[in-house]
C-alpha positions in Angstrom: 103.0 119.5 103.8 100.3 117.6 105.7 97.6 115.1 104.9 97.7 111.5 103.7 95.7 108.9 101.8 95.4 105.3 100.8 97.5 103.7 98.1 97.1 100.0 97.4 95.7 99.5 100.9 98.6 101.3 102.6 98.5 104.6 104.3 100.9 107.0 102.7 102.2 110.4 103.6 101.6 113.5 101.5 105.3 113.5 100.7 107.3 110.5 101.7 110.7 111.9 100.7 111.2 109.3 97.9 108.8 111.3 95.7 109.1 115.0 96.1 105.8 115.5 94.4 104.1 113.5 97.1 101.8 110.5 96.7 98.8 112.9 97.1 99.1 113.8 93.4 98.0 110.3 92.4 96.1 108.8 95.4 92.9 109.5 97.2 94.7 111.9 99.6 93.1 114.8 101.4 95.0 117.9 102.3 
């Protein structure tokens, strides 16, 4: 997967490996 977003002021990946669902499901990510 690709994309990213901002969570609590930090840039996060679409899927960081620690959360298979990807942060994008609960952040302002764009795909």
